[in-house]
C-alpha positions in Angstrom: 81.3 13.7 61.7 79.0 11.1 62.7 76.4 13.8 63.4 76.8 15.3 60.1 76.6 12.1 58.2 73.3 11.4 60.1 71.7 14.9 59.3 72.6 14.6 55.8 70.9 11.0 55.7 67.8 12.4 57.4 67.6 15.2 54.8 68.2 13.0 51.9 65.2 10.6 53.1 63.0 13.6 53.6 63.8 14.8 50.0 63.0 11.4 48.6 59.6 11.4 50.4 58.7 14.7 49.2 59.6 13.9 45.7 57.4 10.7 45.7 54.5 12.8 47.0 54.8 15.4 44.4 55.2 12.7 41.7 52.3 10.7 42.9 50.0 13.9 42.9 51.1 15.0 39.4 50.4 11.3 38.3 46.8 11.3 39.8 46.1 14.9 38.1 47.5 13.5 34.8 45.3 10.5 34.9 42.4 12.5 35.7 42.8 14.8 32.9 43.5 12.1 30.6 39.9 10.5 31.1 37.3 11.8 28.8 34.9 14.1 30.4 31.5 14.5 29.1 30.1 17.9 30.2 26.6 17.7 31.6 23.9 18.9 29.3 22.2 21.9 30.9 18.7 23.0 30.2 19.7 25.6 27.7 21.3 23.0 25.4 20.2 22.6 21.9 19.4 18.9 22.5 16.9 19.9 25.3 15.5 22.4 23.0 15.1 19.8 20.3 13.3 17.4 22.5 10.9 20.1 23.9 10.5 21.7 20.5 7.5 21.3 17.8 9.6 19.0 15.8 8.0 16.1 17.7 8.4 13.5 14.9 12.3 14.1 14.6 12.8 14.1 18.4 10.9 10.7 18.6 13.1 9.1 16.2 16.3 10.5 18.0 15.2 8.9 21.0 14.2 5.7 19.3 17.5 5.7 17.4 19.5 5.8 20.8 21.5 8.8 19.8 21.2 11.1 22.8 24.6 10.0 24.3 26.4 10.4 21.1 24.9 13.9 20.5 25.8 14.9 24.1 29.5 14.0 23.3 29.3 16.1 20.0 27.7 18.9 21.9 30.5 18.8 24.6 33.1 19.1 21.9 31.7 21.7 19.6 28.6 23.6 18.2 26.0 21.6 15.9 23.7 22.6 13.4 20.5 20.6 13.0 18.4 20.6 9.9 15.0 19.6 11.2 12.4 18.3 8.7 8.9 19.5 9.5 6.5 16.8 11.1 4.5 16.4 7.8 7.6 15.4 6.1 8.3 12.6 8.4 4.6 11.7 9.0 2.8 12.0 5.7 5.2 12.7 3.0 7.7 9.9 3.7 7.0 6.6 2.0 5.1 4.3 4.2 7.4 1.2 3.4 10.6 3.3 3.9 9.4 4.5 7.3 8.4 1.1 8.4 11.9 0.1 7.2 13.5 2.7 9.4 11.7 1.5 12.4 12.4 -2.3 12.3 14.8 -3.3 15.1 17.3 -4.8 12.5 17.7 -1.4 10.8 18.7 0.7 13.9 22.2 1.7 12.0 20.1 3.0 9.0 17.9 5.2 11.1 21.0 6.5 13.0 22.8 7.4 9.8 19.6 9.2 8.4 19.4 11.2 11.5 23.0 12.1 11.8 22.9 13.1 8.0 20.7 16.1 9.1 23.4 17.4 11.8 26.7 19.2 11.0 29.5 19.7 13.6 29.6 23.5 13.2 27.5 26.5 13.9 25.8 27.8 10.9 23.2 30.8 11.2 21.4 32.5 8.5 23.3 35.6 8.6 26.3 33.7 7.8 25.3 31.2 5.4 28.5 29.5 3.8 27.6 28.3 0.3 29.8 25.2 0.1 29.8 21.5 1.0 29.8 20.5 4.8 30.5 17.2 6.4 27.8 15.8 8.7 28.0 13.8 11.8 27.2 10.7 9.6 30.5 8.7 9.3 29.8 6.8 6.0 30.5 7.2 2.4 29.1 10.6 0.9 28.5 12.1 4.1 28.3 15.7 3.0 25.5 18.2 2.3 25.6 21.2 0.2 24.5 24.5 1.4 23.5 27.1 -1.0 21.2 30.1 -1.6 21.0 33.6 -0.2 18.6 35.2 2.4 15.1 33.9 1.8 16.0 31.3 -0.6 18.4 29.0 1.7 18.7 25.4 0.5 20.4 22.4 2.0 21.0 19.9 -0.8 17.6 19.3 -2.2 15.5 20.6 0.7 14.4 24.2 1.0 14.9 26.0 4.4 11.5 27.0 5.5 12.4 28.2 9.1 15.9 29.8 9.4 17.2 30.2 12.9 14.1 28.5 14.3 15.8 27.7 17.6 19.2 29.3 18.8 21.1 28.1 21.7 24.8 28.6 22.9 25.7 25.3 21.6 23.9 25.1 18.4 21.1 26.1 16.0 18.1 24.5 14.6 16.7 25.4 11.0 13.4 23.9 9.8 13.4 22.1 6.3 10.7 21.0 4.1 11.7 17.5 3.4 13.9 14.6 4.6 17.4 14.3 3.4 18.2 10.6 2.7 21.8 9.5 2.1 22.5 7.1 -0.7 23.7 4.3 1.5 20.3 4.2 3.5 18.5 4.3 0.2 20.6 1.5 -1.1 19.9 -0.6 2.0 16.2 0.0 1.6 16.1 -1.0 -2.1 18.0 -4.3 -1.3 15.6 -5.1 1.4 12.7 -4.3 -0.7 13.9 -6.5 -3.7 14.6 -9.3 -1.4 11.2 -9.2 0.0 9.5 -8.9 -3.3 11.6 -12.1 -4.5 10.4 -14.1 -1.4 6.9 -13.0 -1.7 5.9 -15.2 -4.6 6.8 -19.0 -4.1 8.0 -20.8 -7.3 5.2 -23.3 -7.4 4.6 -25.4 -10.4 1.2 -24.8 -12.3 -1.2 -27.6 -11.9 -1.6 -30.2 -14.8 -4.7 -29.6 -16.5 -6.6 -31.8 -18.9 -7.3 -29.5 -22.1 -10.4 -31.5 -22.9 -12.2 -31.4 -19.5 -10.3 -28.5 -18.2 -9.7 -30.2 -15.0 -6.9 -31.9 -13.3 -5.7 -35.0 -14.7 -5.0 -36.7 -11.3 -7.0 -34.9 -8.7 -5.6 -35.4 -5.3 -7.7 -35.7 -2.2 -8.7 -32.3 -0.9 -9.5 -32.2 2.9 -12.6 -30.2 4.0 -12.1 -26.5 4.3 -9.0 -26.5 2.2 -8.6 -23.9 -0.7 -9.6 -25.1 -4.1 -7.0 -26.8 -6.0 -7.6 -24.9 -9.2 -7.6 -21.2 -9.3 -11.1 -19.6 -9.2 -10.9 -18.5 -12.7 -10.1 -22.2 -13.8 -13.0 -23.4 -12.0 -15.4 -20.9 -13.2 -14.5 -20.3 -16.8 -14.1 -23.7 -18.5 -13.7 -23.6 -22.3 -11.1 -23.9 -25.2 -10.9 -20.4 -25.5 -10.0 -19.8 -21.8 -7.1 -22.3 -21.6 -4.1 -21.6 -19.4 -1.2 -19.7 -20.7 1.3 -21.9 -22.5 4.3 -20.6 -20.7 5.1 -18.3 -17.9 5.9 -14.7 -18.7 9.1 -12.8 -18.1 7.6 -10.4 -15.5 9.2 -11.4 -12.2 12.8 -12.3 -11.0 12.0 -16.0 -11.8 10.5 -15.2 -15.2 6.8 -15.5 -13.7 4.3 -12.5 -13.8 4.1 -10.9 -10.5 0.4 -10.8 -10.3 0.2 -9.7 -6.5 2.3 -6.6 -7.2 0.2 -5.7 -10.4 -3.0 -6.2 -8.5 -1.6 -4.0 -5.6 -0.7 -1.3 -8.0 -3.9 -1.0 -9.7 -5.9 -1.0 -6.2 -3.4 1.8 -5.1 -4.0 3.7 -8.3 -7.9 3.3 -7.7 -7.4 5.0 -4.3 -5.2 7.8 -5.7 -7.5 8.4 -8.7 -10.4 9.0 -6.3 -14.0 8.1 -6.3 -13.4 4.3 -6.3 -12.8 3.6 -2.6 -15.9 1.3 -2.3 -14.6 -1.0 -5.0 -11.2 -1.2 -3.4 -12.7 -2.0 0.0 -14.8 -5.0 -1.6 -11.8 -6.4 -3.3 -9.5 -6.2 -0.4 -11.5 -6.4 2.9 -15.0 -7.8 2.2 -13.8 -10.5 -0.3 -10.7 -12.2 -1.3 -10.9 -11.3 -4.8 -7.8 -9.2 -4.9 -5.7 -12.5 -3.9 -7.5 -14.4 -6.5 -6.9 -11.8 -9.2 -3.2 -11.9 -8.4 -3.1 -15.6 -8.7 -4.7 -15.4 -12.2 -2.4 -12.7 -13.4 0.8 -14.7 -12.1 -0.5 -17.7 -14.2 -0.5 -15.6 -17.3 -4.1 -14.5 -17.5 -5.3 -11.1 -18.4 -8.3 -9.1 -16.9 -10.4 -6.1 -17.6 -12.1 -4.6 -14.6 -15.3 -2.6 -15.0 -15.0 -0.4 -12.0 -18.2 1.1 -10.8 -17.7 4.5 -8.9 -18.6 5.4 -5.3 -22.0 6.8 -6.3 -22.9 3.7 -8.2 -21.9 1.5 -5.3 -24.0 3.6 -2.8 -27.0 2.7 -4.6 -26.8 -1.0 -3.9 -29.3 -2.1 -1.4 -28.9 -4.2 1.8 -30.7 -7.0 0.2 -28.4 -7.0 -2.8 -25.2 -7.2 -0.6 -26.6 -9.4 2.5 -27.1 -12.8 0.7 -24.0 -15.0 1.1 -21.5 -14.5 -1.7 -23.4 -11.6 -3.1 -20.4 -9.2 -3.2 -18.4 -11.7 -5.0 -21.1 -12.6 -7.6 -21.5 -8.7 -8.2 -17.7 -8.3 -8.9 -17.5 -11.5 -11.0 -19.9 -9.9 -13.3 -17.5 -6.8 -13.6 -14.4 -8.9 -14.5 -13.8 -9.6 -18.3 -11.0 -12.3 -19.0 -9.7 -10.2 -21.8 -7.4 -7.3 -22.1 -9.5 -4.5 -23.3 -8.9 -0.7 -23.5 -11.3 2.2 -24.1 -10.2 2.5 -27.7 -10.4 -1.4 -28.5 -14.0 -1.6 -27.0 -15.1 1.6 -28.8 -13.7 0.3 -32.0 -15.6 -3.0 -31.5 -18.9 -1.5 -30.8 -18.6 0.9 -33.6 -17.8 -2.0 -36.2 -20.1 -4.7 -34.7 -22.9 -2.7 -33.0 -23.3 -5.2 -30.0 -20.5 -7.0 -28.5 -20.9 -9.5 -25.7 -18.0 -10.0 -23.4 -17.5 -13.1 -21.3 -17.3 -12.6 -17.5 -16.1 -14.5 -14.8 -19.8 -15.2 -13.7 -20.6 -17.9 -16.1 -22.7 -18.2 -18.1 -23.6 -14.6 -18.1 -22.2 -12.2 -20.4 -22.0 -8.3 -20.4 -23.4 -6.6 -23.6 -21.5 -3.4 -24.9 -22.8 -0.9 -27.5 -22.1 2.5 -28.6 -24.2 5.1 -27.0 -23.7 9.0 -27.1 -20.0 8.7 -28.5 -19.0 6.3 -25.7 -19.5 2.5 -24.6 -22.7 1.6 -22.9 -22.7 -1.7 -20.8 -26.0 -3.6 -19.9 -29.4 -3.2 -21.3 -32.6 -1.6 -20.2 -32.8 0.5 -17.1 -29.6 -1.3 -15.4 -26.9 0.1 -17.7 -23.8 1.9 -17.2 -21.5 4.2 -19.3 -17.8 4.2 -19.7 -16.6 7.6 -18.3 -13.3 7.1 -16.8 -11.4 5.5 -19.4 -8.1 3.6 -19.0 -7.7 4.4 -15.2 -5.0 1.5 -15.2 -3.4 -0.3 -18.0 -0.3 -2.4 -17.6 -0.7 -4.9 -20.3 -2.1 -7.5 -17.9 -4.7 -5.6 -16.1 -7.0 -2.8 -17.6 -9.4 -0.8 -15.3 -12.2 0.9 -16.9 -14.5 3.4 -14.7 -18.2 3.1 -15.2 -21.2 5.0 -13.6 -23.4 2.2 -12.6 -23.3 -1.4 -11.1 -24.2 -4.1 -13.7 -26.5 -7.2 -13.0 -27.3 -9.9 -15.5 -30.6 -9.8 -17.5 -32.0 -12.5 -15.6 -31.7 -10.9 -12.3 -33.2 -7.4 -13.3 -36.4 -8.8 -14.5 -39.1 -7.7 -12.1 -41.5 -10.5 -10.9 -45.1 -9.8 -11.4 -47.0 -8.6 -8.5 -49.6 -11.1 -7.3 -53.0 -9.3 -7.3 -55.6 -9.7 -4.7 -57.9 -12.4 -6.0 -61.3 -13.0 -4.4 -62.0 -16.3 -3.1 -64.1 -18.3 -5.6 -65.8 -21.6 -4.6 -65.0 -24.2 -7.1 -68.0 -25.7 -8.9 -68.4 -29.5 -9.0 -66.9 -30.6 -12.4 -69.8 -32.1 -14.8 -69.2 -35.3 -16.7 -68.4 -35.2 -20.4 -71.8 -36.6 -21.2 -73.6 -33.8 -19.3 -71.6 -31.1 -21.0 -72.7 -32.6 -24.4 -76.4 -32.7 -23.3 -76.4 -29.2 -21.8 -74.9 -27.9 -24.9 -78.1 -28.7 -26.7 -81.0 -26.6 -26.6 -83.3 -29.3 -25.5 -81.0 -30.2 -22.6 -81.0 -26.8 -21.2 -84.9 -26.8 -20.9 -85.0 -30.4 -19.6 -82.4 -30.3 -17.0 -82.2 -27.7 -14.2 -78.6 -28.6 -13.3 -77.6 -27.3 -16.6 -78.1 -23.7 -15.2 
């Protein structure tokens, strides 16, 4: 009986040991299965195809946005469809300020949301093009795109598909589209950031207190050498009662001031897009600081009319005319009129009054305008220019009128007389007054040999 009990005890212990081994093996396998496994991306993956494709701009942004790991996890779970904008859409067609906003380190989340908005967690090929709304990998609000169209006219929201089934892999498809899809949340973030930047661009500084009689500061403060002028350049160049400062700030900006910097930037960009005025824009921005000075003037309430010479006229300027210190500024000051004039107002003036003289920022010189051939001609004599590109830019504060020549004041265009070659003459000794009277008589001419 003792033997039977001992055998039963051994068998019981052996059963317990085997049960524990089986349970531990099952627990280890269960833990191993519960851990998320990310399948390794092979060379035939859609992600590898994207990085090696001709969509170089998109692939660079995916790497900069640190999205490769997240996309690997998505590919391991399901197929994905990528709508890839063409390189031109990301490189040239995209707003430079918006692209700069996306590439800033603090806006990494916006860049990720923009890229994930182009990816759908399902496989869509052109032969089975479901015309409905699909959710994207972007997890924010309004994270859907609308797929529509048939055959050769396929659409993804507002973008046209230009290369359907461009790259097809077992785990995904890439379609080429003509433009970038921008979710509303990213656009709102950009608008908020841009508005904040524009608010902080112009510091709310008080205008200097100016004596209306002398047009100078009432209490001039000591200015160190090399410091910028206390008064604006227009205030210093154009004194007079008719050119007094604006009585009150205008309602242009967020602090009820005119935003002159933005207006000058807009009119320079308009010149570049209009074409034929690149030299003028280069002088205003790069060669001189006139763009900044004009922005300050407009911010203080002044208005300006710019007589803009085109590129052909600027090309006729000689090196001597531009090489002297301050020559570009003096040339441009003569083309800035401290009034707001349009093509219609100037033409009506010359039709009514014949010749009209406009003040310029180059005091005391004035530019003369008159009617000629149904248009307005500026200047006199050979150095004159016609208004042939009217109202290139008019916003109520700045008016830009295109002319076909560079204007100079009349005093500068007068040609100095050329000195003729004169033979050297030996000066005769001057005779006294009495000798001149004597030699003037007939008797004196016979009596004195010196009269000859």
